[in-house]
Every structure is written in structure tokens, then in C-alpha cells.
N, CA and C atoms as an extended XYZ file, in Angstrom:
399
Properties=species:S:1:pos:R:3:atomname:S:1:resname:S:1:resid:I:1 pbc="F F F"
N        -7.727       15.523       -5.072 N   UNK     1
C        -6.342       15.422       -4.605 CA  UNK     1
C        -5.993       13.946       -4.450 C   UNK     1
N        -4.802       13.615       -4.796 N   UNK     2
C        -4.336       12.239       -4.616 CA  UNK     2
C        -3.718       12.068       -3.229 C   UNK     2
N        -3.746       10.861       -2.751 N   UNK     3
C        -3.121       10.557       -1.462 CA  UNK     3
C        -1.637       10.896       -1.508 C   UNK     3
N        -1.090       11.220       -0.352 N   UNK     4
C         0.342       11.508       -0.301 CA  UNK     4
C         0.815       11.838        1.095 C   UNK     4
N         2.117       11.938        1.220 N   UNK     5
C         2.748       12.313        2.482 CA  UNK     5
C         2.914       13.826        2.524 C   UNK     5
N         2.653       14.397        3.685 N   UNK     6
C         2.931       15.816        3.879 CA  UNK     6
C         4.455       15.987        3.922 C   UNK     6
N         4.956       17.069        3.323 N   UNK     7
C         6.400       17.307        3.316 CA  UNK     7
C         6.967       17.368        4.734 C   UNK     7
N         6.248       18.026        5.633 N   UNK     8
C         6.729       18.127        7.015 CA  UNK     8
C         6.661       16.774        7.734 C   UNK     8
N         5.773       15.898        7.304 N   UNK     9
C         5.755       14.538        7.835 CA  UNK     9
C         6.999       13.789        7.417 C   UNK     9
N         7.363       13.886        6.140 N   UNK    10
C         8.606       13.264        5.655 CA  UNK    10
C         9.799       13.794        6.446 C   UNK    10
N         9.811       15.116        6.615 N   UNK    11
C        10.902       15.750        7.357 CA  UNK    11
C        10.973       15.204        8.780 C   UNK    11
N         9.815       15.010        9.396 N   UNK    12
C         9.774       14.492       10.756 CA  UNK    12
C        10.378       13.099       10.875 C   UNK    12
N        10.140       12.256        9.885 N   UNK    13
C        10.758       10.932        9.903 CA  UNK    13
C        12.273       11.039        9.735 C   UNK    13
N        12.708       11.951        8.860 N   UNK    14
C        14.139       12.082        8.592 CA  UNK    14
C        14.909       12.732        9.730 C   UNK    14
N        14.281       13.694       10.421 N   UNK    15
C        15.015       14.354       11.515 CA  UNK    15
C        14.757       13.710       12.875 C   UNK    15
N        13.937       12.657       12.881 N   UNK    16
C        13.730       11.903       14.117 CA  UNK    16
C        12.642       12.425       15.033 C   UNK    16
N        11.901       13.469       14.617 N   UNK    17
C        10.833       13.972       15.481 CA  UNK    17
C         9.571       13.120       15.394 C   UNK    17
N         9.508       12.229       14.405 N   UNK    18
C         8.416       11.255       14.330 CA  UNK    18
C         9.031        9.861       14.394 C   UNK    18
N         8.540        9.069       15.346 N   UNK    19
C         8.940        7.664       15.461 CA  UNK    19
C         7.664        6.837       15.382 C   UNK    19
N         7.433        6.213       14.241 N   UNK    20
C         6.205        5.453       13.995 CA  UNK    20
C         5.962        4.411       15.075 C   UNK    20
N         6.997        3.738       15.517 N   UNK    21
C         6.850        2.643       16.485 CA  UNK    21
C         6.445        3.113       17.877 C   UNK    21
N         6.972        4.261       18.319 N   UNK    22
C         6.775        4.652       19.715 CA  UNK    22
C         5.873        5.861       19.936 C   UNK    22
N         5.715        6.718       18.937 N   UNK    23
C         4.865        7.900       19.103 CA  UNK    23
C         3.386        7.526       19.053 C   UNK    23
N         2.554        8.393       19.620 N   UNK    24
C         1.109        8.235       19.493 CA  UNK    24
C         0.709        8.754       18.124 C   UNK    24
N         0.280        7.831       17.271 N   UNK    25
C        -0.124        8.173       15.909 CA  UNK    25
C        -1.631        7.992       15.819 C   UNK    25
N        -2.313        9.001       15.291 N   UNK    26
C        -3.770        8.961       15.192 CA  UNK    26
C        -4.217        9.170       13.753 C   UNK    26
N        -5.460        8.808       13.506 N   UNK    27
C        -6.092        9.044       12.205 CA  UNK    27
C        -7.430        9.725       12.455 C   UNK    27
N        -7.726       10.698       11.620 N   UNK    28
C        -8.997       11.406       11.711 CA  UNK    28
C        -9.651       11.384       10.333 C   UNK    28
N       -10.972       11.241       10.317 N   UNK    29
C       -11.730       11.284        9.071 CA  UNK    29
C       -11.973       12.745        8.701 C   UNK    29
N       -11.991       13.019        7.384 N   UNK    30
C       -12.068       14.397        6.912 CA  UNK    30
C       -13.111       14.535        5.810 C   UNK    30
N       -13.865       15.630        5.894 N   UNK    31
C       -14.792       16.028        4.838 CA  UNK    31
C       -14.008       16.954        3.912 C   UNK    31
N       -13.711       16.487        2.717 N   UNK    32
C       -12.863       17.261        1.802 CA  UNK    32
C       -13.542       18.544        1.303 C   UNK    32
N       -14.848       18.678        1.503 N   UNK    33
C       -15.523       19.926        1.147 CA  UNK    33
C       -15.099       21.057        2.078 C   UNK    33
N       -14.609       20.685        3.272 N   UNK    34
C       -14.219       21.682        4.266 CA  UNK    34
C       -12.710       21.781        4.456 C   UNK    34
N       -11.942       21.011        3.690 N   UNK    35
C       -10.477       21.036        3.820 CA  UNK    35
C        -9.837       20.820        2.461 C   UNK    35
N        -9.017       21.768        2.064 N   UNK    36
C        -8.235       21.636        0.839 CA  UNK    36
C        -6.809       21.310        1.255 C   UNK    36
N        -6.405       20.087        0.983 N   UNK    37
C        -5.086       19.631        1.418 CA  UNK    37
C        -3.990       20.375        0.656 C   UNK    37
N        -2.905       20.661        1.367 N   UNK    38
C        -1.713       21.277        0.780 CA  UNK    38
C        -0.515       20.520        1.353 C   UNK    38
N        -0.137       19.444        0.682 N   UNK    39
C         0.917       18.569        1.190 CA  UNK    39
C         2.244       19.300        1.386 C   UNK    39
N         2.508       20.307        0.587 N   UNK    40
C         3.787       21.012        0.665 CA  UNK    40
C         3.844       22.042        1.788 C   UNK    40
N         2.691       22.547        2.221 N   UNK    41
C         2.728       23.639        3.191 CA  UNK    41
C         2.047       23.354        4.527 C   UNK    41
N         1.108       22.458        4.575 N   UNK    42
C         0.459       22.152        5.855 CA  UNK    42
C         1.409       21.294        6.694 C   UNK    42
N         1.504       21.639        7.975 N   UNK    43
C         2.456       20.923        8.815 CA  UNK    43
C         1.864       20.334       10.086 C   UNK    43
N         0.894       21.006       10.682 N   UNK    44
C         0.336       20.535       11.941 CA  UNK    44
C        -1.182       20.397       11.858 C   UNK    44
N        -1.755       19.670       12.806 N   UNK    45
C        -3.187       19.388       12.798 CA  UNK    45
C        -4.033       20.657       12.766 C   UNK    45
N        -3.532       21.750       13.306 N   UNK    46
C        -4.327       22.981       13.284 CA  UNK    46
C        -4.520       23.539       11.866 C   UNK    46
N        -3.835       22.950       10.873 N   UNK    47
C        -4.074       23.318        9.478 CA  UNK    47
C        -5.323       22.634        8.908 C   UNK    47
N        -5.812       21.622        9.589 N   UNK    48
C        -7.036       20.926        9.183 CA  UNK    48
C        -8.172       21.515       10.024 C   UNK    48
N        -9.045       22.298        9.434 N   UNK    49
C       -10.085       22.963       10.220 CA  UNK    49
C       -10.931       21.967       11.022 C   UNK    49
N       -11.292       22.351       12.215 N   UNK    50
C       -12.114       21.495       13.073 CA  UNK    50
C       -13.402       21.109       12.354 C   UNK    50
N       -13.981       22.041       11.599 N   UNK    51
C       -15.230       21.760       10.887 CA  UNK    51
C       -15.060       20.643        9.848 C   UNK    51
N       -13.835       20.417        9.383 N   UNK    52
C       -13.573       19.378        8.378 CA  UNK    52
C       -13.411       17.997        8.995 C   UNK    52
N       -13.172       17.936       10.286 N   UNK    53
C       -12.932       16.659       10.960 CA  UNK    53
C       -14.253       16.007       11.337 C   UNK    53
N       -14.360       14.732       11.037 N   UNK    54
C       -15.599       13.993       11.276 CA  UNK    54
C       -15.310       12.890       12.285 C   UNK    54
N       -16.109       12.832       13.335 N   UNK    55
C       -15.906       11.803       14.356 CA  UNK    55
C       -14.721       12.131       15.244 C   UNK    55
N       -14.375       11.175       16.096 N   UNK    56
C       -13.264       11.321       17.028 CA  UNK    56
C       -12.040       10.598       16.479 C   UNK    56
N       -10.912       11.273       16.476 N   UNK    57
C        -9.676       10.661       15.989 CA  UNK    57
C        -9.388        9.372       16.761 C   UNK    57
N        -8.856        8.401       16.059 N   UNK    58
C        -8.542        7.098       16.651 CA  UNK    58
C        -7.036        6.879       16.691 C   UNK    58
N        -6.567        6.289       17.777 N   UNK    59
C        -5.143        5.980       17.925 CA  UNK    59
C        -4.830        4.679       17.199 C   UNK    59
N        -3.761        4.686       16.421 N   UNK    60
C        -3.341        3.477       15.717 CA  UNK    60
C        -2.631        2.544       16.688 C   UNK    60
N        -2.981        1.271       16.614 N   UNK    61
C        -2.381        0.252       17.477 CA  UNK    61
C        -1.641       -0.763       16.611 C   UNK    61
N        -0.797       -1.539       17.250 N   UNK    62
C        -0.040       -2.604       16.591 CA  UNK    62
C         0.666       -2.061       15.347 C   UNK    62
N         1.368       -0.937       15.532 N   UNK    63
C         2.072       -0.308       14.416 CA  UNK    63
C         3.333       -1.101       14.080 C   UNK    63
N         3.607       -1.215       12.783 N   UNK    64
C         4.820       -1.894       12.331 CA  UNK    64
C         5.457       -1.109       11.194 C   UNK    64
N         6.746       -1.333       11.021 N   UNK    65
C         7.490       -0.762        9.909 CA  UNK    65
C         8.347       -1.868        9.323 C   UNK    65
N         8.181       -2.113        8.031 N   UNK    66
C         8.983       -3.111        7.338 CA  UNK    66
C         9.358       -2.560        5.973 C   UNK    66
N        10.645       -2.469        5.705 N   UNK    67
C        11.142       -2.004        4.406 CA  UNK    67
C        10.558       -0.645        4.015 C   UNK    67
N        10.431        0.262        4.992 N   UNK    68
C         9.924        1.597        4.715 CA  UNK    68
C         8.420        1.699        4.582 C   UNK    68
N         7.713        0.607        4.907 N   UNK    69
C         6.257        0.578        4.799 CA  UNK    69
C         5.642        0.644        6.197 C   UNK    69
N         4.749        1.600        6.402 N   UNK    70
C         4.070        1.775        7.683 CA  UNK    70
C         2.731        1.047        7.664 C   UNK    70
N         2.461        0.317        8.747 N   UNK    71
C         1.202       -0.414        8.860 CA  UNK    71
C         0.717       -0.322       10.305 C   UNK    71
N        -0.533       -0.660       10.517 N   UNK    72
C        -1.131       -0.684       11.849 CA  UNK    72
C        -2.396       -1.521       11.764 C   UNK    72
N        -2.943       -1.826       12.930 N   UNK    73
C        -4.211       -2.553       12.971 CA  UNK    73
C        -5.311       -1.675       12.381 C   UNK    73
N        -6.306       -2.308       11.791 N   UNK    74
C        -7.475       -1.588       11.297 CA  UNK    74
C        -8.131       -0.841       12.459 C   UNK    74
N        -8.848        0.228       12.157 N   UNK    75
C        -9.479        1.034       13.206 CA  UNK    75
C       -10.985        1.124       13.007 C   UNK    75
N       -11.690        1.355       14.110 N   UNK    76
C       -13.137        1.553       14.077 CA  UNK    76
C       -13.476        2.882       14.735 C   UNK    76
N       -14.161        3.718       13.996 N   UNK    77
C       -14.710        4.961       14.531 CA  UNK    77
C       -16.128        4.623       14.974 C   UNK    77
N       -16.457        4.886       16.232 N   UNK    78
C       -17.750        4.460       16.765 CA  UNK    78
C       -18.772        5.598       16.780 C   UNK    78
N       -20.023        5.217       16.544 N   UNK    79
C       -21.175        6.116       16.623 CA  UNK    79
C       -20.915        7.445       15.918 C   UNK    79
N       -20.559        7.376       14.643 N   UNK    80
C       -20.152        8.560       13.888 CA  UNK    80
C       -21.361        9.297       13.311 C   UNK    80
N       -21.364       10.600       13.519 N   UNK    81
C       -22.341       11.488       12.903 CA  UNK    81
C       -21.574       12.632       12.256 C   UNK    81
N       -22.236       13.378       11.405 N   UNK    82
C       -21.588       14.543       10.804 CA  UNK    82
C       -21.567       14.474        9.298 C   UNK    82
N       -20.679       15.271        8.718 N   UNK    83
C       -20.570       15.384        7.269 CA  UNK    83
C       -20.000       14.114        6.650 C   UNK    83
N       -20.081       14.044        5.331 N   UNK    84
C       -19.535       12.895        4.618 CA  UNK    84
C       -18.015       12.862        4.752 C   UNK    84
N       -17.476       11.665        4.610 N   UNK    85
C       -16.038       11.443        4.771 CA  UNK    85
C       -15.467       11.037        3.418 C   UNK    85
N       -14.493       11.818        2.940 N   UNK    86
C       -13.842       11.519        1.669 CA  UNK    86
C       -12.344       11.282        1.825 C   UNK    86
N       -11.811       11.521        3.021 N   UNK    87
C       -10.362       11.394        3.201 CA  UNK    87
C       -10.029       11.066        4.648 C   UNK    87
N        -8.802       10.621        4.842 N   UNK    88
C        -8.254       10.355        6.170 CA  UNK    88
C        -6.957       11.148        6.310 C   UNK    88
N        -6.701       11.647        7.509 N   UNK    89
C        -5.434       12.307        7.794 CA  UNK    89
C        -4.794       11.564        8.964 C   UNK    89
N        -3.551       11.144        8.746 N   UNK    90
C        -2.768       10.470        9.782 CA  UNK    90
C        -1.782       11.492       10.339 C   UNK    90
N        -1.651       11.531       11.662 N   UNK    91
C        -0.771       12.523       12.278 CA  UNK    91
C        -0.187       12.005       13.582 C   UNK    91
N         0.915       12.635       14.005 N   UNK    92
C         1.525       12.347       15.306 CA  UNK    92
C         0.832       13.240       16.325 C   UNK    92
N         0.220       12.635       17.342 N   UNK    93
C        -0.501       13.393       18.363 CA  UNK    93
C         0.436       13.763       19.504 C   UNK    93
N         0.559       15.072       19.759 N   UNK    94
C         1.376       15.552       20.871 CA  UNK    94
C         0.514       16.073       22.015 C   UNK    94
N        -0.800       16.104       21.787 N   UNK    95
C        -1.700       16.689       22.779 CA  UNK    95
C        -2.047       18.133       22.452 C   UNK    95
N        -1.364       18.704       21.465 N   UNK    96
C        -1.632       20.079       21.027 CA  UNK    96
C        -1.749       20.092       19.509 C   UNK    96
N        -2.832       20.665       19.002 N   UNK    97
C        -3.023       20.731       17.555 CA  UNK    97
C        -1.903       21.506       16.873 C   UNK    97
N        -1.343       22.495       17.571 N   UNK    98
C        -0.310       23.351       16.985 CA  UNK    98
C         1.034       22.645       16.830 C   UNK    98
N         1.202       21.474       17.478 N   UNK    99
C         2.470       20.738       17.367 CA  UNK    99
C         2.278       19.290       16.931 C   UNK    99
N         1.039       18.900       16.627 N   UNK   100
C         0.757       17.520       16.176 CA  UNK   100
C         1.028       17.446       14.675 C   UNK   100
N         2.170       16.843       14.332 N   UNK   101
C         2.693       16.835       12.957 CA  UNK   101
C         1.852       15.978       12.027 C   UNK   101
N         1.430       16.557       10.909 N   UNK   102
C         0.706       15.826        9.877 CA  UNK   102
C         1.663       14.862        9.177 C   UNK   102
N         1.188       13.639        8.919 N   UNK   103
C         2.017       12.633        8.263 CA  UNK   103
C         1.532       12.350        6.850 C   UNK   103
N         0.274       11.920        6.708 N   UNK   104
C        -0.213       11.614        5.359 CA  UNK   104
C        -1.699       11.890        5.215 C   UNK   104
N        -2.073       12.069        3.954 N   UNK   105
C        -3.443       12.325        3.544 CA  UNK   105
C        -3.841       11.180        2.628 C   UNK   105
N        -4.969       10.541        2.913 N   UNK   106
C        -5.408        9.385        2.140 CA  UNK   106
C        -6.816        9.651        1.614 C   UNK   106
N        -6.961        9.563        0.291 N   UNK   107
C        -8.286        9.648       -0.308 CA  UNK   107
C        -8.367        8.582       -1.389 C   UNK   107
N        -9.332        8.704       -2.272 N   UNK   108
C        -9.448        7.731       -3.343 CA  UNK   108
C       -10.365        6.565       -3.025 C   UNK   108
N       -11.100        6.671       -1.929 N   UNK   109
C       -12.084        5.642       -1.604 CA  UNK   109
C       -13.479        6.236       -1.765 C   UNK   109
N       -14.476        5.380       -1.813 N   UNK   110
C       -15.849        5.841       -1.941 CA  UNK   110
C       -16.247        6.604       -0.680 C   UNK   110
N       -16.809        7.784       -0.854 N   UNK   111
C       -17.223        8.602        0.288 CA  UNK   111
C       -18.195        7.835        1.176 C   UNK   111
N       -18.115        8.115        2.458 N   UNK   112
C       -18.973        7.477        3.448 CA  UNK   112
C       -19.802        8.564        4.125 C   UNK   112
N       -21.102        8.346        4.215 N   UNK   113
C       -21.966        9.280        4.920 CA  UNK   113
C       -22.331        8.691        6.275 C   UNK   113
N       -21.854        9.318        7.364 N   UNK   114
C       -22.150        8.798        8.703 CA  UNK   114
C       -23.649        8.773        8.980 C   UNK   114
N       -24.084        7.726        9.721 N   UNK   115
C       -25.501        7.603       10.078 CA  UNK   115
C       -25.679        7.266       11.554 C   UNK   115
N       -24.646        7.529       12.345 N   UNK   116
C       -24.701        7.230       13.770 CA  UNK   116
C       -24.116        5.868       14.109 C   UNK   116
N       -23.783        5.087       13.102 N   UNK   117
C       -23.181        3.776       13.315 CA  UNK   117
C       -21.663        3.860       13.291 C   UNK   117
N       -21.031        2.704       13.315 N   UNK   118
C       -19.580        2.636       13.285 CA  UNK   118
C       -19.067        2.718       11.853 C   UNK   118
N       -17.866        3.253       11.709 N   UNK   119
C       -17.176        3.254       10.425 CA  UNK   119
C       -15.855        2.541       10.623 C   UNK   119
N       -15.655        1.468        9.866 N   UNK   120
C       -14.433        0.675        9.963 CA  UNK   120
C       -13.472        1.094        8.863 C   UNK   120
N       -12.210        1.254        9.233 N   UNK   121
C       -11.158        1.563        8.261 CA  UNK   121
C       -10.214        0.368        8.230 C   UNK   121
N       -10.206       -0.304        7.089 N   UNK   122
C        -9.310       -1.450        6.886 CA  UNK   122
C        -8.165       -0.980        6.003 C   UNK   122
N        -6.974       -0.954        6.566 N   UNK   123
C        -5.809       -0.512        5.807 CA  UNK   123
C        -5.517       -1.493        4.675 C   UNK   123
N        -4.922       -0.990        3.638 N   UNK   124
C        -4.557       -1.793        2.476 CA  UNK   124
C        -3.650       -2.947        2.898 C   UNK   124
N        -3.928       -4.122        2.405 N   UNK   125
C        -3.081       -5.283        2.689 CA  UNK   125
C        -2.057       -5.516        1.583 C   UNK   125
N        -1.988       -4.584        0.619 N   UNK   126
C        -1.022       -4.682       -0.463 CA  UNK   126
C         0.364       -4.254       -0.008 C   UNK   126
N         1.200       -3.998       -0.957 N   UNK   127
C         2.610       -3.711       -0.676 CA  UNK   127
C         2.826       -2.410        0.092 C   UNK   127
N         1.943       -1.416       -0.072 N   UNK   128
C         2.177       -0.104        0.532 CA  UNK   128
C         1.454        0.139        1.847 C   UNK   128
N         0.558       -0.768        2.273 N   UNK   129
C        -0.162       -0.663        3.556 CA  UNK   129
C        -0.743        0.745        3.733 C   UNK   129
N        -0.384        1.439        4.834 N   UNK   130
C        -0.888        2.801        5.049 CA  UNK   130
C        -0.122        3.772        4.150 C   UNK   130
N         1.190        3.673        4.179 N   UNK   131
C         2.025        4.455        3.261 CA  UNK   131
C         3.428        3.856        3.225 C   UNK   131
N         4.159        4.260        2.205 N   UNK   132
C         5.549        3.832        2.050 CA  UNK   132
C         6.422        5.066        1.894 C   UNK   132
N         7.494        5.103        2.669 N   UNK   133
C         8.434        6.231        2.541 CA  UNK   133
C         9.313        6.028        1.325 C   UNK   133
């Protein structure tokens, strides 16, 4: 699967239910063997099975928006164990999986196998950063 925005994430930006600057936005690592992304139909975090999530979701800090491009500070997942990581899912955290809106799915990087150490995620420094609307 190629990286992309979830349709309901796009909708959230357009109807104002997602505010990149002020909402709590998190990223979770995903084992794609346990999750088949469906950008058109998946809407909330409960669509991503718990078994597919690797490590503890991290809150994005220093979020910015410029010309429709979303960016944030790089993140570190600490002391990660579990299945291999082939993708990242960015979502708006509401405190409930049933209402935490999925924003984007990112893959296309070399899979990482956790070994109990830290995993650093450095967002793209190119024109599209995390994603571009």
C-alpha cells in the first residue's frame, strides 16, 4: 500500500473537527502483516487492530502548517519490543479509540525490527514533510 491520507481525515480538516495546530495528534507504529489499510473506509483508531500496533503511540510536538503542509518535531519511541514495523499511522487522539480520527498512513520505508531499544522517526525534510493536503 502506498502512503496516503484517510478520506475521513481529509473530511475532518475540511469540516473543522481536526485542527493540526491545537489538537492532540499522535503517531503509532504498525505491523502491516496485522493491518490492511483502507484509506477510503477506515475512520477511527479502532479500525487499526491493537495487535497491529507496535510500541506506545507518541504525541507530536512543535506542529506547524505552511502552505497546506503538516510538519512536527521528530519523535522517539522508547524501549520498543514487538513485531516488525512497516508503517506509521497518524491520528487525532480524543482519549477514545472509537472517536480518534485517522489522518494518514505512511509506509515505503525499510521495515524496522524492534530489539528493546529506541526507534527514532525523522519526518521528511522535503516539500511534503509529514503530509500535504
